[in-house]
TORTI-193363 format. One record per atom (N, C-alpha, C): residue number from 1; chain; atom name; x, y negated, z. Coordinates in nm, 4 decimals, m for minus. Layout:
<sites>
n  chain  atom  east  north  up
NUM  A  CA  X  Y  Z
...
</sites>
This chain:
<sites>
n  chain  atom  east  north  up
1  A  N  0.0844  0.1173  0.0000
1  A  CA  0.0000  0.0000  0.0000
1  A  C  0.0891  m0.1239  0.0000
2  A  N  0.0362  m0.2291  m0.0610
2  A  CA  0.1164  m0.3504  m0.0683
2  A  C  0.0281  m0.4738  m0.0775
3  A  N  0.0924  m0.5864  m0.0608
3  A  CA  0.0288  m0.7163  m0.0773
3  A  C  0.0770  m0.7739  m0.2096
4  A  N  m0.0169  m0.8144  m0.2926
4  A  CA  0.0154  m0.8841  m0.4168
4  A  C  m0.0356  m1.0262  m0.4031
5  A  N  0.0505  m1.1235  m0.4312
5  A  CA  0.0098  m1.2644  m0.4278
5  A  C  0.0226  m1.3221  m0.5684
6  A  N  m0.0714  m1.4091  m0.6015
6  A  CA  m0.0742  m1.4711  m0.7341
6  A  C  m0.1047  m1.6194  m0.7207
7  A  N  m0.0420  m1.7000  m0.8035
7  A  CA  m0.0783  m1.8399  m0.8204
7  A  C  m0.1311  m1.8530  m0.9625
8  A  N  m0.2534  m1.9045  m0.9743
8  A  CA  m0.3167  m1.9165  m1.1058
8  A  C  m0.3745  m2.0561  m1.1240
9  A  N  m0.3948  m2.0915  m1.2505
9  A  CA  m0.4614  m2.2181  m1.2818
9  A  C  m0.5481  m2.1968  m1.4048
10  A  N  m0.6462  m2.2849  m1.4187
10  A  CA  m0.7346  m2.2806  m1.5345
10  A  C  m0.6604  m2.3343  m1.6558
11  A  N  m0.6878  m2.2729  m1.7678
11  A  CA  m0.6226  m2.3124  m1.8923
11  A  C  m0.7278  m2.3069  m2.0031
12  A  N  m0.7331  m2.4107  m2.0836
12  A  CA  m0.8255  m2.4132  m2.1963
12  A  C  m0.7537  m2.3600  m2.3192
13  A  N  m0.8175  m2.2639  m2.3871
13  A  CA  m0.7587  m2.2088  m2.5086
13  A  C  m0.8639  m2.2061  m2.6194
14  A  N  m0.8173  m2.1996  m2.7418
14  A  CA  m0.9063  m2.1921  m2.8569
14  A  C  m0.8557  m2.0842  m2.9509
15  A  N  m0.9496  m2.0046  m2.9972
15  A  CA  m0.9156  m1.9006  m3.0933
15  A  C  m0.9596  m1.9404  m3.2353
16  A  N  m1.0136  m2.0623  m3.2490
16  A  CA  m1.0647  m2.1060  m3.3799
16  A  C  m1.0214  m2.2490  m3.4121
17  A  N  m0.8938  m2.2760  m3.3938
17  A  CA  m0.8336  m2.4056  m3.4263
17  A  C  m0.9018  m2.5238  m3.3578
18  A  N  m0.9420  m2.5051  m3.2355
18  A  CA  m0.9963  m2.6140  m3.1564
18  A  C  m1.1444  m2.6403  m3.1713
19  A  N  m1.2152  m2.5606  m3.2488
19  A  CA  m1.3598  m2.5816  m3.2664
19  A  C  m1.4352  m2.5497  m3.1385
20  A  N  m1.3923  m2.4460  m3.0719
20  A  CA  m1.4500  m2.4124  m2.9421
20  A  C  m1.3356  m2.3847  m2.8452
21  A  N  m1.3618  m2.4137  m2.7220
21  A  CA  m1.2613  m2.3916  m2.6179
21  A  C  m1.3162  m2.2935  m2.5163
22  A  N  m1.2271  m2.2149  m2.4642
22  A  CA  m1.2630  m2.1182  m2.3613
22  A  C  m1.1679  m2.1373  m2.2444
23  A  N  m1.2227  m2.1358  m2.1250
23  A  CA  m1.1404  m2.1502  m2.0060
23  A  C  m1.0957  m2.0119  m1.9590
24  A  N  m0.9663  m1.9973  m1.9351
24  A  CA  m0.9111  m1.8728  m1.8833
24  A  C  m0.8163  m1.9036  m1.7689
25  A  N  m0.7898  m1.8030  m1.6883
25  A  CA  m0.6914  m1.8172  m1.5814
25  A  C  m0.5531  m1.7857  m1.6357
26  A  N  m0.4581  m1.8694  m1.5980
26  A  CA  m0.3189  m1.8478  m1.6346
26  A  C  m0.2415  m1.8170  m1.5067
27  A  N  m0.1722  m1.7063  m1.5046
27  A  CA  m0.0915  m1.6692  m1.3888
27  A  C  0.0445  m1.7366  m1.4012
28  A  N  0.0811  m1.8155  m1.3007
28  A  CA  0.2109  m1.8833  m1.3044
28  A  C  0.3128  m1.8195  m1.2092
29  A  N  0.2644  m1.7343  m1.1181
29  A  CA  0.3551  m1.6679  m1.0242
29  A  C  0.2858  m1.5442  m0.9697
30  A  N  0.3630  m1.4398  m0.9488
30  A  CA  0.3124  m1.3215  m0.8790
30  A  C  0.4285  m1.2559  m0.8047
31  A  N  0.3946  m1.1931  m0.6938
31  A  CA  0.4946  m1.1221  m0.6141
31  A  C  0.4251  m1.0116  m0.5361
32  A  N  0.5056  m0.9188  m0.4894
32  A  CA  0.4543  m0.8021  m0.4198
32  A  C  0.5456  m0.7711  m0.3013
33  A  N  0.4831  m0.7312  m0.1909
33  A  CA  0.5592  m0.6903  m0.0719
33  A  C  0.4784  m0.5813  m0.0011
34  A  N  0.5467  m0.4940  0.0691
34  A  CA  0.4796  m0.3834  0.1373
34  A  C  0.3976  m0.4310  0.2573
35  A  N  0.2869  m0.3607  0.2806
35  A  CA  0.2033  m0.3910  0.3980
35  A  C  0.2777  m0.3646  0.5282
36  A  N  0.3780  m0.2809  0.5231
36  A  CA  0.4507  m0.2480  0.6451
36  A  C  0.5199  m0.3691  0.7067
37  A  N  0.5374  m0.4759  0.6302
37  A  CA  0.5955  m0.5983  0.6857
37  A  C  0.4905  m0.6864  0.7527
38  A  N  0.3679  m0.6409  0.7529
38  A  CA  0.2603  m0.7159  0.8183
38  A  C  0.2836  m0.7354  0.9669
39  A  N  0.3416  m0.6369  1.0313
39  A  CA  0.3699  m0.6483  1.1752
39  A  C  0.4687  m0.7609  1.2005
40  A  N  0.5710  m0.7694  1.1178
40  A  CA  0.6681  m0.8784  1.1298
40  A  C  0.5992  m1.0127  1.1045
41  A  N  0.5167  m1.0175  1.0009
41  A  CA  0.4467  m1.1421  0.9667
41  A  C  0.3537  m1.1869  1.0801
42  A  N  0.2907  m1.0915  1.1480
42  A  CA  0.2035  m1.1248  1.2623
42  A  C  0.2827  m1.1944  1.3725
43  A  N  0.4080  m1.1576  1.3890
43  A  CA  0.4903  m1.2113  1.4976
43  A  C  0.5391  m1.3535  1.4709
44  A  N  0.5325  m1.3977  1.3467
44  A  CA  0.5854  m1.5302  1.3104
44  A  C  0.4748  m1.6346  1.3230
45  A  N  0.4869  m1.7204  1.4222
45  A  CA  0.3907  m1.8276  1.4438
45  A  C  0.4263  m1.9449  1.3550
46  A  N  0.3278  m1.9996  1.2850
46  A  CA  0.3508  m2.1206  1.2057
46  A  C  0.2195  m2.1976  1.1991
47  A  N  0.2227  m2.3151  1.2574
47  A  CA  0.1005  m2.3950  1.2620
47  A  C  m0.0024  m2.3295  1.3522
48  A  N  m0.1273  m2.3361  1.3092
48  A  CA  m0.2371  m2.2823  1.3891
48  A  C  m0.2482  m2.1308  1.3820
49  A  N  m0.1803  m2.0704  1.2884
49  A  CA  m0.1960  m1.9275  1.2634
49  A  C  m0.0595  m1.8591  1.2609
50  A  N  m0.0612  m1.7317  1.2293
50  A  CA  0.0655  m1.6623  1.2106
50  A  C  0.0875  m1.6415  1.0608
51  A  N  0.2077  m1.6040  1.0264
51  A  CA  0.2443  m1.5903  0.8858
51  A  C  0.1602  m1.4840  0.8151
52  A  N  0.1189  m1.3829  0.8887
52  A  CA  0.0321  m1.2804  0.8299
52  A  C  m0.0953  m1.3422  0.7739
53  A  N  m0.1597  m1.4260  0.8502
53  A  CA  m0.2857  m1.4871  0.8052
53  A  C  m0.2640  m1.5724  0.6807
54  A  N  m0.1540  m1.6465  0.6762
54  A  CA  m0.1268  m1.7307  0.5595
54  A  C  m0.0952  m1.6471  0.4354
55  A  N  m0.0277  m1.5343  0.4534
55  A  CA  0.0109  m1.4522  0.3381
55  A  C  m0.0963  m1.3514  0.2991
56  A  N  m0.1467  m1.2750  0.3951
56  A  CA  m0.2377  m1.1656  0.3654
56  A  C  m0.3842  m1.2092  0.3586
57  A  N  m0.4224  m1.3115  0.4331
57  A  CA  m0.5640  m1.3474  0.4439
57  A  C  m0.5894  m1.4983  0.4358
58  A  N  m0.5337  m1.5647  0.3373
58  A  CA  m0.5490  m1.7108  0.3308
58  A  C  m0.6940  m1.7564  0.3181
59  A  N  m0.7761  m1.6793  0.2472
59  A  CA  m0.9154  m1.7191  0.2283
59  A  C  m0.9926  m1.7204  0.3597
60  A  N  m0.9520  m1.6376  0.4554
60  A  CA  m1.0209  m1.6311  0.5841
60  A  C  m0.9915  m1.7519  0.6726
61  A  N  m0.8850  m1.8249  0.6421
61  A  CA  m0.8521  m1.9441  0.7205
61  A  C  m0.8661  m2.0710  0.6360
62  A  N  m0.9381  m2.0582  0.5256
62  A  CA  m0.9716  m2.1748  0.4442
62  A  C  m0.8636  m2.2223  0.3487
63  A  N  m0.7634  m2.1411  0.3223
63  A  CA  m0.6545  m2.1792  0.2320
63  A  C  m0.6898  m2.1343  0.0905
64  A  N  m0.6918  m2.2299  m0.0025
64  A  CA  m0.7272  m2.1978  m0.1411
64  A  C  m0.6205  m2.2413  m0.2410
65  A  N  m0.5494  m2.3472  m0.2112
65  A  CA  m0.4516  m2.4050  m0.3045
65  A  C  m0.3094  m2.3828  m0.2535
66  A  N  m0.2175  m2.3724  m0.3479
66  A  CA  m0.0766  m2.3539  m0.3133
66  A  C  m0.0251  m2.4674  m0.2253
67  A  N  m0.0725  m2.5878  m0.2493
67  A  CA  m0.0276  m2.7028  m0.1693
67  A  C  m0.0563  m2.6832  m0.0205
68  A  N  m0.1606  m2.6081  0.0114
68  A  CA  m0.1975  m2.5837  0.1508
68  A  C  m0.1070  m2.4811  0.2180
69  A  N  m0.0303  m2.4085  0.1401
69  A  CA  0.0624  m2.3090  0.1950
69  A  C  0.2028  m2.3626  0.2168
70  A  N  0.2341  m2.4766  0.1574
70  A  CA  0.3728  m2.5252  0.1611
70  A  C  0.4240  m2.5428  0.3038
71  A  N  0.3564  m2.6178  0.3855
71  A  CA  0.4059  m2.6418  0.5220
71  A  C  0.4096  m2.5141  0.6061
72  A  N  0.3033  m2.4327  0.6052
72  A  CA  0.3116  m2.3082  0.6837
72  A  C  0.4242  m2.2155  0.6377
73  A  N  0.4460  m2.2055  0.5073
73  A  CA  0.5548  m2.1196  0.4598
73  A  C  0.6914  m2.1776  0.4953
74  A  N  0.7043  m2.3099  0.4934
74  A  CA  0.8297  m2.3725  0.5384
74  A  C  0.8561  m2.3390  0.6841
75  A  N  0.7521  m2.3581  0.7667
75  A  CA  0.7659  m2.3292  0.9093
75  A  C  0.8008  m2.1822  0.9321
76  A  N  0.7298  m2.0945  0.8621
76  A  CA  0.7548  m1.9512  0.8777
76  A  C  0.8942  m1.9125  0.8345
77  A  N  0.9386  m1.9681  0.7225
77  A  CA  1.0724  m1.9397  0.6727
77  A  C  1.1786  m1.9861  0.7714
78  A  N  1.1627  m2.1065  0.8231
78  A  CA  1.2586  m2.1586  0.9219
78  A  C  1.2597  m2.0737  1.0481
79  A  N  1.1424  m2.0350  1.0932
79  A  CA  1.1328  m1.9511  1.2129
79  A  C  1.2030  m1.8179  1.1905
80  A  N  1.1803  m1.7560  1.0765
80  A  CA  1.2457  m1.6289  1.0454
80  A  C  1.3976  m1.6443  1.0428
81  A  N  1.4463  m1.7501  0.9793
81  A  CA  1.5913  m1.7685  0.9665
81  A  C  1.6564  m1.8147  1.0965
82  A  N  1.5815  m1.8851  1.1816
82  A  CA  1.6366  m1.9305  1.3093
82  A  C  1.6513  m1.8178  1.4114
83  A  N  1.5661  m1.7160  1.4003
83  A  CA  1.5664  m1.6088  1.5003
83  A  C  1.5668  m1.4710  1.4336
84  A  N  1.6679  m1.4426  1.3537
84  A  CA  1.6664  m1.3160  1.2788
84  A  C  1.6546  m1.1918  1.3670
85  A  N  1.7226  m1.1899  1.4794
85  A  CA  1.7190  m1.0697  1.5638
85  A  C  1.5807  m1.0479  1.6253
86  A  N  1.5091  m1.1564  1.6500
86  A  CA  1.3732  m1.1436  1.7037
86  A  C  1.2817  m1.0738  1.6036
87  A  N  1.3098  m1.0889  1.4758
87  A  CA  1.2243  m1.0299  1.3724
87  A  C  1.2803  m0.9007  1.3147
88  A  N  1.4101  m0.8817  1.3235
88  A  CA  1.4679  m0.7547  1.2761
88  A  C  1.4179  m0.6365  1.3587
89  A  N  1.3735  m0.6633  1.4791
89  A  CA  1.3228  m0.5530  1.5618
89  A  C  1.1965  m0.4915  1.5012
90  A  N  1.1362  m0.5588  1.4035
90  A  CA  1.0184  m0.5053  1.3349
90  A  C  1.0559  m0.4275  1.2075
91  A  N  1.1856  m0.4178  1.1778
91  A  CA  1.2297  m0.3395  1.0623
91  A  C  1.1846  m0.1945  1.0772
92  A  N  1.1533  m0.1326  0.9658
92  A  CA  1.1167  0.0089  0.9708
92  A  C  1.2432  0.0933  0.9882
93  A  N  1.2264  0.2061  1.0484
93  A  CA  1.3414  0.2928  1.0728
93  A  C  1.3956  0.3551  0.9442
94  A  N  1.3127  0.3639  0.8395
94  A  CA  1.3602  0.4238  0.7142
94  A  C  1.4319  0.3236  0.6234
95  A  N  1.4357  0.1961  0.6634
95  A  CA  1.5080  0.0952  0.5878
95  A  C  1.4340  0.0388  0.4672
96  A  N  1.3085  0.0776  0.4500
96  A  CA  1.2325  0.0311  0.3340
96  A  C  1.1646  m0.1033  0.3580
97  A  N  1.1290  m0.1315  0.4775
97  A  CA  1.0509  m0.2514  0.5094
97  A  C  1.1294  m0.3343  0.6107
98  A  N  1.2129  m0.4248  0.5592
98  A  CA  1.3074  m0.4912  0.6476
98  A  C  1.3065  m0.6429  0.6317
99  A  N  1.3579  m0.7061  0.7344
99  A  CA  1.3731  m0.8511  0.7411
99  A  C  1.4399  m0.9059  0.6149
100  A  N  1.5440  m0.8376  0.5684
100  A  CA  1.6216  m0.8845  0.4525
100  A  C  1.5388  m0.8870  0.3234
101  A  N  1.4277  m0.8154  0.3192
101  A  CA  1.3353  m0.8218  0.2056
101  A  C  1.2279  m0.9276  0.2271
102  A  N  1.1862  m0.9424  0.3508
102  A  CA  1.0748  m1.0324  0.3815
102  A  C  1.1138  m1.1797  0.3665
103  A  N  1.2306  m1.2175  0.4148
103  A  CA  1.2729  m1.3582  0.4077
103  A  C  1.2779  m1.4085  0.2633
104  A  N  1.3407  m1.3376  0.1698
104  A  CA  1.3401  m1.3852  0.0308
104  A  C  1.1994  m1.3907  m0.0297
105  A  N  1.1134  m1.2967  0.0080
105  A  CA  0.9751  m1.2991  m0.0400
105  A  C  0.9077  m1.4300  0.0009
106  A  N  0.9213  m1.4667  0.1284
106  A  CA  0.8603  m1.5909  0.1792
106  A  C  0.9216  m1.7124  0.1105
107  A  N  1.0532  m1.7143  0.0974
107  A  CA  1.1210  m1.8285  0.0345
107  A  C  1.0828  m1.8450  m0.1128
108  A  N  1.0726  m1.7356  m0.1843
108  A  CA  1.0361  m1.7431  m0.3266
108  A  C  0.8908  m1.7854  m0.3439
109  A  N  0.8042  m1.7373  m0.2574
109  A  CA  0.6631  m1.7781  m0.2614
109  A  C  0.6520  m1.9268  m0.2297
110  A  N  0.7269  m1.9738  m0.1317
110  A  CA  0.7306  m2.1160  m0.0982
110  A  C  0.7759  m2.1985  m0.2178
111  A  N  0.8825  m2.1582  m0.2832
111  A  CA  0.9342  m2.2312  m0.4003
111  A  C  0.8293  m2.2357  m0.5109
112  A  N  0.7575  m2.1270  m0.5311
112  A  CA  0.6524  m2.1235  m0.6335
112  A  C  0.5375  m2.2178  m0.5965
113  A  N  0.5022  m2.2224  m0.4689
113  A  CA  0.3961  m2.3143  m0.4236
113  A  C  0.4395  m2.4596  m0.4418
114  A  N  0.5643  m2.4895  m0.4103
114  A  CA  0.6153  m2.6255  m0.4270
114  A  C  0.6183  m2.6657  m0.5740
115  A  N  0.6517  m2.5729  m0.6610
115  A  CA  0.6591  m2.6013  m0.8052
115  A  C  0.5215  m2.6094  m0.8697
116  A  N  0.4209  m2.5476  m0.8057
116  A  CA  0.2859  m2.5407  m0.8629
116  A  C  0.1802  m2.5699  m0.7565
117  A  N  0.1827  m2.6878  m0.6955
117  A  CA  0.0953  m2.7143  m0.5808
117  A  C  m0.0542  m2.7139  m0.6122
118  A  N  m0.0928  m2.7375  m0.7347
118  A  CA  m0.2350  m2.7433  m0.7692
118  A  C  m0.2931  m2.6090  m0.8116
119  A  N  m0.2151  m2.5025  m0.8042
119  A  CA  m0.2651  m2.3716  m0.8447
119  A  C  m0.3505  m2.3090  m0.7361
120  A  N  m0.4317  m2.2133  m0.7777
120  A  CA  m0.5169  m2.1382  m0.6867
120  A  C  m0.4396  m2.0180  m0.6339
121  A  N  m0.4669  m1.9837  m0.5081
121  A  CA  m0.4055  m1.8677  m0.4446
121  A  C  m0.5001  m1.7495  m0.4575
122  A  N  m0.4453  m1.6374  m0.4990
122  A  CA  m0.5210  m1.5126  m0.5040
122  A  C  m0.4354  m1.4046  m0.4419
123  A  N  m0.4966  m1.3203  m0.3611
123  A  CA  m0.4242  m1.2088  m0.3007
123  A  C  m0.4999  m1.0795  m0.3246
124  A  N  m0.4247  m0.9725  m0.3319
124  A  CA  m0.4830  m0.8385  m0.3426
124  A  C  m0.4156  m0.7533  m0.2372
125  A  N  m0.4978  m0.6938  m0.1528
125  A  CA  m0.4447  m0.6121  m0.0435
125  A  C  m0.4851  m0.4668  m0.0625
</sites>
């Protein structure tokens, strides 16, 4: 099982030289991470919620746009990097679900949100 995150935006396209337009979703970013890192994400406090809620369940806390994730992801990223040993204790024993994978995932998602603040957030769990 895994978490898939997507940033999308509406895009107008025409298949008949501009006579008619159709609105479609354009994916500008996608990433995937294992659910096993959810325990680590729960432990990271950022703002009013924990990192798990911002990543796995943004719709439940009213987050719809990438711009709304920028500050929480910054806070979460800083917290993870400031206290690595506090979060490495959530690493899986088999080495598949580890801090060293989670931090880059958060940082890359943050960079994508900063580059595309007006995009919509979609998650698949």
